All heavy atoms as an XYZ file, in Angstrom:
687
protein
N      95.016    110.122    112.920
C      94.217    110.398    111.755
C      94.961    111.453    110.939
O      95.371    112.471    111.455
C      92.837    110.886    112.188
C      91.940    111.065    111.029
S      90.248    111.573    111.413
C      89.833    110.667    112.842
N      95.086    111.163    109.672
C      95.832    112.049    108.773
C      94.903    112.827    107.850
O      95.153    113.972    107.540
C      96.830    111.187    107.963
C      98.271    111.358    108.327
C      96.733    111.318    106.521
C      98.879    112.459    108.871
N      93.805    112.209    107.404
C      92.891    112.878    106.471
C      91.472    112.370    106.691
O      91.268    111.200    106.984
C      93.322    112.612    105.036
N      90.522    113.259    106.525
C      89.103    112.911    106.616
C      88.502    113.134    105.240
O      88.760    114.158    104.597
C      88.381    113.790    107.669
C      86.894    113.503    107.687
C      88.989    113.565    109.044
N      87.698    112.175    104.800
C      87.107    112.281    103.467
C      86.118    113.432    103.395
O      85.268    113.594    104.257
C      86.402    110.970    103.096
C      85.848    110.972    101.698
C      85.284    109.624    101.285
O      85.565    108.618    101.957
O      84.562    109.600    100.270
N      86.257    114.204    102.361
C      85.340    115.302    102.105
C      84.614    115.070    100.805
O      84.541    113.946    100.305
N      84.133    116.125    100.228
C      83.355    116.053     99.000
C      84.170    115.494     97.838
O      83.627    114.953     96.880
C      82.753    117.441     98.654
C      81.674    117.317     97.588
C      83.835    118.419     98.235
C      80.411    116.677     98.079
N      85.520    115.581     97.925
C      86.366    115.133     96.820
C      86.362    113.623     96.644
O      86.769    113.119     95.611
C      87.804    115.632     96.992
C      88.623    114.877     98.022
C      88.497    115.372     99.460
O      87.462    115.980     99.821
O      89.416    115.140    100.241
N      85.915    112.864     97.632
C      85.794    111.419     97.501
C      86.979    110.649     98.047
O      87.998    111.207     98.447
N      86.822    109.341     98.054
C      87.785    108.438     98.680
C      89.156    108.473     98.017
O      90.173    108.589     98.702
C      87.242    106.994     98.669
O      85.975    106.974     99.353
C      88.199    106.053     99.361
N      89.210    108.357     96.698
C      90.511    108.282     96.020
C      91.356    109.532     96.272
O      92.558    109.442     96.531
C      90.341    108.047     94.525
C      89.811    106.649     94.209
O      89.690    105.833     95.146
O      89.524    106.385     93.037
N      90.726    110.708     96.217
C      91.462    111.949     96.473
C      91.926    112.008     97.925
O      93.025    112.480     98.222
C      90.607    113.163     96.136
N      91.111    111.506     98.830
C      91.486    111.483    100.246
C      92.671    110.546    100.456
O      93.594    110.860    101.218
C      90.294    111.046    101.114
O      89.196    111.923    100.864
C      90.647    111.070    102.586
N      92.664    109.412     99.779
C      93.781    108.463     99.876
C      95.065    109.117     99.368
O      96.114    109.022    100.010
C      93.477    107.165     99.093
C      92.351    106.390     99.777
C      94.736    106.304     98.954
C      91.786    105.257     98.950
N      94.990    109.782     98.226
C      96.175    110.462     97.687
C      96.692    111.529     98.653
O      97.894    111.647     98.891
C      95.871    111.078     96.319
C      95.766    110.048     95.196
C      95.703    110.706     93.824
N      94.504    111.513     93.634
C      93.323    111.030     93.247
N      93.176    109.744     93.006
N      92.292    111.830     93.078
N      95.771    112.314     99.235
C      96.160    113.366    100.172
C      96.809    112.759    101.419
O      97.856    113.208    101.876
C      94.937    114.199    100.565
C      95.252    115.360    101.465
C      94.108    116.377    101.557
N      92.775    115.839    101.435
C      91.990    115.494    102.463
N      92.423    115.627    103.696
N      90.776    115.034    102.248
N      96.217    111.704    101.948
C      96.782    111.042    103.129
C      98.151    110.451    102.815
O      99.076    110.526    103.635
C      95.834    109.956    103.627
N      98.288    109.852    101.628
C      99.572    109.287    101.223
C     100.657    110.346    101.148
O     101.790    110.127    101.580
N     100.291    111.512    100.602
C     101.250    112.627    100.535
C     101.643    113.095    101.926
O     102.817    113.300    102.219
C     100.636    113.807     99.778
C     100.809    113.778     98.293
C     100.237    115.043     97.649
O     100.379    116.135     98.233
O      99.651    114.906     96.566
N     100.655    113.304    102.776
C     100.916    113.820    104.120
C     101.706    112.842    104.980
O     102.563    113.251    105.764
C      99.598    114.178    104.817
C      98.827    115.351    104.223
C      97.433    115.442    104.822
C      99.590    116.648    104.434
N     101.409    111.552    104.833
C     102.053    110.543    105.684
C     103.277    109.918    105.040
O     103.999    109.168    105.684
C     101.047    109.449    106.033
N     103.501    110.187    103.756
C     104.621    109.550    103.079
C     104.382    108.066    102.842
O     105.301    107.268    102.863
N     103.124    107.692    102.605
C     102.777    106.285    102.378
C     102.505    105.565    103.680
O     102.339    106.186    104.728
N     102.451    104.244    103.608
C     102.267    103.403    104.793
C     101.018    103.789    105.579
O     101.058    103.948    106.796
C     103.514    103.484    105.678
C     103.650    102.255    106.567
O     103.149    101.188    106.180
O     104.237    102.369    107.650
N      99.882    103.946    104.873
C      98.652    104.357    105.536
C      97.663    103.202    105.656
O      97.767    102.185    104.966
C      97.976    105.541    104.805
C      97.525    105.131    103.400
C      98.879    106.751    104.778
C      96.634    106.167    102.721
N      96.698    103.375    106.542
C      95.576    102.462    106.715
C      94.321    103.273    106.431
O      94.132    104.352    107.000
C      95.524    101.895    108.153
C      94.254    101.096    108.373
C      96.757    101.058    108.441
N      93.473    102.774    105.555
C      92.214    103.438    105.242
C      91.106    102.780    106.046
O      90.970    101.551    106.034
C      91.898    103.318    103.743
C      90.540    103.842    103.304
C      90.429    105.350    103.528
C      90.272    103.490    101.853
N      90.310    103.589    106.728
C      89.173    103.094    107.499
C      87.913    103.717    106.912
O      87.785    104.930    106.858
C      89.304    103.464    108.993
C      88.095    102.968    109.776
C      90.602    102.908    109.572
N      86.991    102.881    106.456
C      85.714    103.342    105.899
C      84.591    102.888    106.823
O      84.351    101.682    106.981
C      85.475    102.743    104.509
C      86.369    103.261    103.408
C      85.933    104.588    102.852
C      84.726    104.472    101.970
N      84.365    105.718    101.284
N      83.924    103.837    107.454
C      82.806    103.538    108.348
C      81.694    104.556    108.123
O      81.915    105.618    107.548
C      83.233    103.564    109.838
C      84.254    102.491    110.133
C      83.755    104.926    110.240
N      80.517    104.242    108.628
C      79.407    105.183    108.574
C      79.646    106.316    109.560
O      80.210    106.117    110.626
C      78.103    104.484    108.955
S      77.463    103.354    107.723
N      79.177    107.506    109.179
C      79.172    108.625    110.115
C      78.113    108.333    111.183
O      77.130    107.624    110.905
C      78.843    109.925    109.393
C      79.867    110.330    108.351
C      79.467    111.611    107.656
C      78.317    111.400    106.729
N      78.566    111.278    105.330
N      78.260    108.855    112.386
C      77.271    108.583    113.442
C      75.838    108.948    113.049
O      74.897    108.283    113.464
C      77.754    109.449    114.614
C      79.205    109.637    114.379
C      79.376    109.661    112.880
N      75.666    109.975    112.236
C      74.322    110.420    111.854
C      73.910    109.962    110.452
O      72.880    110.395    109.949
C      74.246    111.962    111.911
O      75.225    112.503    111.019
C      74.487    112.477    113.321
N      74.693    109.080    109.850
C      74.425    108.652    108.475
C      73.159    107.811    108.399
O      72.958    106.896    109.193
C      75.620    107.839    107.960
C      75.604    107.609    106.486
C      76.988    107.270    105.954
O      77.991    107.586    106.576
N      77.028    106.631    104.822
N      72.299    108.110    107.445
C      71.074    107.352    107.229
C      71.400    106.152    106.353
O      71.520    106.271    105.129
C      70.016    108.231    106.569
C      68.650    107.564    106.503
O      68.573    106.314    106.646
O      67.659    108.282    106.314
N      71.549    104.999    106.976
C      71.986    103.795    106.257
C      70.902    103.216    105.350
O      71.169    102.280    104.616
C      72.481    102.720    107.239
O      71.438    102.403    108.164
C      73.715    103.198    107.991
N      69.723    103.778    105.370
C      68.688    103.336    104.420
C      69.016    103.806    103.012
O      68.586    103.195    102.039
C      67.318    103.869    104.824
C      66.805    103.320    106.149
C      65.541    104.002    106.555
N      65.784    105.447    106.684
C      64.824    106.354    106.805
N      63.556    105.999    106.779
N      65.120    107.635    106.931
N      69.774    104.915    102.908
C      70.023    105.533    101.608
C      71.488    105.690    101.255
O      71.820    105.920    100.108
C      69.386    106.932    101.566
C      67.946    106.938    101.941
C      67.536    107.442    103.158
C      66.992    106.416    101.089
C      66.188    107.441    103.513
C      65.645    106.413    101.439
C      65.246    106.924    102.656
N      72.364    105.613    102.255
C      73.762    105.972    102.021
C      74.681    105.088    102.856
O      74.609    105.111    104.084
C      73.963    107.444    102.408
C      75.365    107.951    102.152
O      76.069    107.364    101.296
O      75.765    108.933    102.799
N      75.484    104.310    102.184
C      76.466    103.460    102.859
C      77.851    103.716    102.273
O      77.972    104.043    101.092
C      76.126    101.975    102.663
C      74.904    101.451    103.400
C      74.580    100.031    102.926
C      75.134    101.471    104.892
N      78.895    103.545    103.081
C      80.246    103.628    102.524
C      80.423    102.526    101.472
O      79.810    101.462    101.572
C      81.157    103.362    103.723
C      80.309    103.551    104.931
C      78.903    103.260    104.511
N      81.265    102.780    100.496
C      81.515    101.789     99.442
C      83.006    101.696     99.167
O      83.726    102.692     99.254
C      80.772    102.164     98.170
N      83.462    100.476     98.864
C      84.848    100.232     98.461
C      84.828     99.282     97.279
O      83.865     98.546     97.074
C      85.701     99.628     99.606
C      85.829    100.603    100.767
C      85.138     98.299    100.082
N      85.907     99.305     96.514
C      86.028     98.412     95.374
C      87.475     98.311     94.955
O      88.374     98.818     95.645
N      87.732     97.676     93.828
C      89.105     97.545     93.352
C      89.815     98.894     93.197
O      91.016     98.996     93.453
C      88.947     96.848     91.993
C      87.646     96.137     92.088
C      86.781     96.984     92.964
N      89.078     99.918     92.806
C      89.676    101.245     92.675
C      90.199    101.770     94.005
O      91.217    102.469     94.051
N      89.516    101.440     95.075
C      89.958    101.847     96.410
C      91.301    101.199     96.729
O      92.234    101.859     97.202
C      88.919    101.428     97.475
O      87.619    101.862     97.075
C      89.267    102.004     98.836
N      91.406     99.905     96.455
C      92.651     99.181     96.716
C      93.760     99.688     95.794
O      94.909     99.858     96.229
C      92.448     97.653     96.569
C      93.760     96.905     96.685
C      91.453     97.161     97.619
N      93.435     99.966     94.533
C      94.439    100.486     93.598
C      94.976    101.830     94.086
O      96.192    102.084     94.036
C      93.845    100.619     92.200
N      94.088    102.702     94.561
C      94.530    104.004     95.083
C      95.420    103.816     96.307
O      96.438    104.499     96.455
C      93.324    104.876     95.420
N      95.072    102.884     97.172
C      95.910    102.586     98.345
C      97.283    102.081     97.914
O      98.309    102.481     98.483
C      95.241    101.525     99.225
C      94.359    102.008    100.346
C      93.659    100.832    101.010
C      95.136    102.807    101.357
N      97.298    101.207     96.928
C      98.572    100.657     96.454
C      99.470    101.754     95.895
O     100.695    101.713     96.093
C      98.317     99.582     95.392
N      98.890    102.733     95.230
C      99.673    103.825     94.642
C     100.418    104.638     95.701
O     101.445    105.234     95.407
C      98.784    104.742     93.811
C      98.317    104.108     92.530
C      97.321    104.996     91.785
O      96.826    105.994     92.295
N      97.008    104.598     90.559
N      99.887    104.689     96.920
C     100.548    105.466     97.989
C     101.187    104.548     99.033
O     101.446    104.964    100.147
C      99.567    106.460     98.662
C      99.053    107.465     97.661
C      98.433    105.742     99.365
N     101.429    103.287     98.648
C     102.026    102.299     99.540
C     101.197    102.086    100.812
O     101.741    101.926    101.906
C     103.474    102.654     99.917
C     104.475    102.547     98.777
C     104.398    103.753     97.849
O     104.364    104.889     98.297
N     104.367    103.508     96.557
N      99.860    102.108    100.654
C      98.966    101.822    101.774
C      99.150    100.395    102.244
O      99.582     99.524    101.488
N      98.833    100.147    103.493
C      99.049     98.825    104.088
C      97.775     98.048    104.363
O      97.788     96.827    104.386
C      99.820     98.963    105.397
C     101.199     99.530    105.220
C     102.076     98.518    104.514
N     103.351     99.123    104.177
C     103.944     99.006    103.018
N     103.389     98.303    102.072
N     105.093     99.568    102.788
N      96.653     98.768    104.627
C      95.441     98.059    105.022
C      94.196     98.871    104.694
O      94.225    100.099    104.652
C      95.474     97.746    106.511
N      93.099     98.143    104.504
C      91.777     98.702    104.309
C      90.874     98.069    105.349
O      90.701     96.850    105.365
C      91.265     98.394    102.892
C      89.788     98.661    102.608
C      89.448    100.146    102.794
C      89.423     98.185    101.212
N      90.320     98.882    106.236
C      89.390     98.389    107.255
C      88.010     98.943    106.944
O      87.850    100.148    106.735
C      89.836     98.831    108.642
N      87.018     98.055    106.889
C      85.654     98.474    106.595
C      84.745     98.036    107.734
O      85.066     97.128    108.493
C      85.155     97.894    105.252
C      85.168     96.365    105.268
C      85.995     98.436    104.097
C      84.535     95.733    104.045
N      83.599     98.701    107.827
C      82.620     98.366    108.850
C      81.761     97.201    108.347
O      81.054     97.322    107.344
C      81.764     99.582    109.161
C      80.881     99.404    110.360
C      80.206    100.692    110.787
O      80.362    101.729    110.118
O      79.521    100.644    111.808
N      81.841     96.076    109.048
C      81.105     94.878    108.649
C      79.602     95.144    108.643
O      79.064     95.764    109.553
C      81.427     93.734    109.607
N      78.953     94.704    107.579
C      77.512     94.823    107.477
C      77.014     96.207    107.091
O      75.821     96.401    106.920
N      77.927     97.176    106.971
C      77.508     98.538    106.640
C      78.357     99.149    105.532
O      78.398    100.361    105.387
C      77.576     99.427    107.877
C      76.533     99.093    108.921
C      76.531    100.117    110.017
C      75.436     99.822    111.012
N      75.446    100.812    112.104
N      79.059     98.319    104.770
C      79.891     98.821    103.690
C      79.568     98.047    102.413
O      79.576     96.813    102.424
C      81.391     98.663    104.023
O      81.657     99.299    105.270
C      82.264     99.284    102.946
N      79.294     98.755    101.356
C      79.054     98.125    100.061
C      80.413     97.775     99.466
O      81.302     98.621     99.387
C      78.288     99.077     99.115
C      78.141     98.459     97.736
C      76.942     99.441     99.707
N      80.585     96.512     99.079
C      81.834     96.057     98.475
C      81.564     95.737     97.011
O      80.815     94.811     96.702
C      82.379     94.817     99.205
O      82.512     95.123    100.595
C      83.732     94.412     98.656
N      82.171     96.513     96.126
C      81.993     96.321     94.696
C      83.053     95.376     94.153
O      84.215     95.458     94.550
C      82.083     97.672     93.982
C      81.138     98.749     94.506
C      81.497    100.102     93.911
C      79.701     98.385     94.214
N      82.676     94.492     93.275
C      83.609     93.557     92.637
C      84.536     92.914     93.669
O      85.760     93.001     93.586
C      84.437     94.265     91.556
C      83.567     94.847     90.460
O      82.609     94.159     90.051
O      83.836     95.977     90.024
N      83.918     92.262     94.644
C      84.658     91.702     95.782
C      85.825     90.807     95.374
O      86.931     90.936     95.902
C      83.699     90.944     96.691
C      84.364     90.384     97.914
C      83.370     89.672     98.796
N      84.066     89.090     99.928
C      83.474     88.558    100.940
N      82.157     88.545    101.006
N      84.168     88.030    101.920
N      85.603     89.884     94.455
C      86.677     88.962     94.046
C      87.862     89.734     93.463
O      89.022     89.438     93.773
C      86.150     87.945     93.039
N      87.579     90.749     92.648
C      88.647     91.554     92.063
C      89.359     92.372     93.147
O      90.579     92.507     93.134
C      88.067     92.483     90.991
C      89.113     93.252     90.219
C      88.498     94.147     89.147
O      87.351     93.925     88.737
O      89.200     95.081     88.734
N      88.581     92.915     94.088
C      89.163     93.669     95.204
C      90.134     92.794     95.991
O      91.267     93.194     96.267
C      88.052     94.193     96.125
C      88.469     95.006     97.340
C      87.394     96.032     97.690
C      88.726     94.143     98.551
N      89.697     91.590     96.342
C      90.534     90.671     97.124
C      91.780     90.266     96.338
O      92.890     90.247     96.879
C      89.723     89.433     97.567
C      90.619     88.356     98.167
C      88.642     89.840     98.567
N      91.626     89.963     95.061
C      92.777     89.569     94.235
C      93.796     90.702     94.143
O      95.009     90.473     94.281
C      92.314     89.158     92.839
N      93.326     91.924     93.955
C      94.232     93.071     93.880
C      94.899     93.322     95.229
O      96.096     93.608     95.293
C      93.483     94.316     93.412
C      94.319     95.583     93.233
C      95.477     95.352     92.260
C      93.435     96.724     92.755
N      94.153     93.189     96.304
C      94.734     93.346     97.647
C      95.821     92.305     97.873
O      96.891     92.620     98.416
C      93.648     93.246     98.708
N      95.580     91.075     97.452
C      96.595     90.018     97.590
C      97.850     90.355     96.784
O      98.970     90.211     97.283
C      96.038     88.666     97.125
C      95.079     88.037     98.127
O      95.052     88.477     99.298
O      94.356     87.109     97.726
N      97.661     90.801     95.541
C      98.810     91.125     94.681
C      99.625     92.306     95.201
O     100.830     92.376     94.990
C      98.350     91.438     93.251
C      97.960     90.238     92.447
C      97.834     90.538     90.956
N      97.005     91.669     90.625
C      95.680     91.621     90.440
N      95.038     90.476     90.565
N      95.005     92.720     90.116
N      98.964     93.244     95.872
C      99.645     94.453     96.335
C      99.974     94.414     97.826
O     100.429     95.405     98.387
C      98.794     95.708     96.019
O      97.502     95.564     96.612
C      98.672     95.909     94.513
N      99.737     93.257     98.456
C     100.067     93.050     99.873
C      99.347     94.049    100.785
O      99.938     94.607    101.714
C     101.586     93.110    100.087
C     102.011     92.396    101.366
O     101.296     91.468    101.792
O     103.037     92.782    101.946
N      98.065     94.279    100.496
C      97.232     95.151    101.326
C      96.245     94.274    102.088
O      95.499     93.504    101.487
C      96.489     96.195    100.464
C      97.499     97.170     99.848
C      95.446     96.943    101.289
C      96.903     98.166     98.878
N      96.248     94.395    103.406
C      95.312     93.641    104.242
C      93.936     94.283    104.147
O      93.810     95.507    104.140
C      95.786     93.647    105.687
N      92.897     93.456    104.063
C      91.529     93.935    104.077
C      90.825     93.260    105.245
O      90.814     92.033    105.340
C      90.785     93.611    102.753
C      89.347     94.086    102.814
C      91.510     94.230    101.562
N      90.255     94.080    106.137
C      89.571     93.540    107.315
C      88.216     94.201    107.462
O      88.041     95.361    107.126
C      90.401     93.726    108.606
C      91.695     92.944    108.553
C      90.671     95.186    108.882
N      87.251     93.431    107.956
C      85.933     93.970    108.279
C      85.799     93.921    109.794
O      86.038     92.884    110.407
C      84.840     93.144    107.614
N      85.451     95.044    110.366
C      85.321     95.111    111.833
C      83.896     95.443    112.213
O      83.190     96.131    111.486
C      86.302     96.158    112.431
C      87.739     95.736    112.213
C      86.080     97.523    111.839
N      83.496     94.949    113.350
C      82.167     95.202    113.886
C      82.158     96.604    114.473
O      82.889     96.884    115.420
C      81.843     94.152    114.936
C      80.466     94.322    115.536
O      79.780     95.308    115.240
O      80.070     93.449    116.321
N      81.342     97.473    113.957
C      81.300     98.858    114.409
C      80.821     99.029    115.828
O      80.916    100.113    116.393
N      80.324     97.955    116.450
C      79.836     98.072    117.839
C      80.911     97.683    118.847
O      80.673     97.761    120.040
C      78.601     97.181    118.064
O      78.962     95.808    117.850
C      77.473     97.574    117.134
N      82.078     97.276    118.389
C      83.131     96.893    119.330
C      83.468     98.066    120.228
O      83.620     99.193    119.779
C      84.382     96.439    118.563
C      84.168     95.128    117.850
C      85.356     94.714    117.008
O      86.456     95.250    117.180
O      85.171     93.833    116.159
N      83.564     97.800    121.498
C      83.909     98.835    122.455
C      82.707     99.604    122.991
O      82.835    100.373    123.919
N      81.512     99.392    122.410
C      80.318    100.066    122.929
C      79.826     99.337    124.160
O      79.979     98.142    124.301
C      79.209    100.089    121.866
C      79.496    101.007    120.725
C      78.353    101.061    119.717
O      77.257    100.545    120.026
O      78.563    101.626    118.644
N      79.205    100.077    125.037
C      78.620     99.460    126.247
C      77.201     99.891    126.422
O      76.779    100.891    126.062
C      79.436     99.858    127.471
C      80.810     99.255    127.386
C      81.599     99.598    128.608
N      82.944     99.069    128.368
C      83.572     98.358    129.239
N      83.049     98.085    130.390
N      84.755     97.912    128.978
């Protein structure tokens, strides 16, 4: 883990991680363990992918069923153009 998102938001965190890692990063967006999903969910959109592309990011992993995806078609098209993998993972994997 290179950077944790704070009050500055996702794009600033991506830029900071890109600087620290020299690019080639993977962004993971998931709910915090105590997050109230009735009112607050992680969100991604084309801007997220654009910020990743600016720092030569490689992948965006989101929590399936718990992440708001804005402008999905545009996000996917931009990810394809910038060679960024987008995956949705089940947040319960590995739980027993």
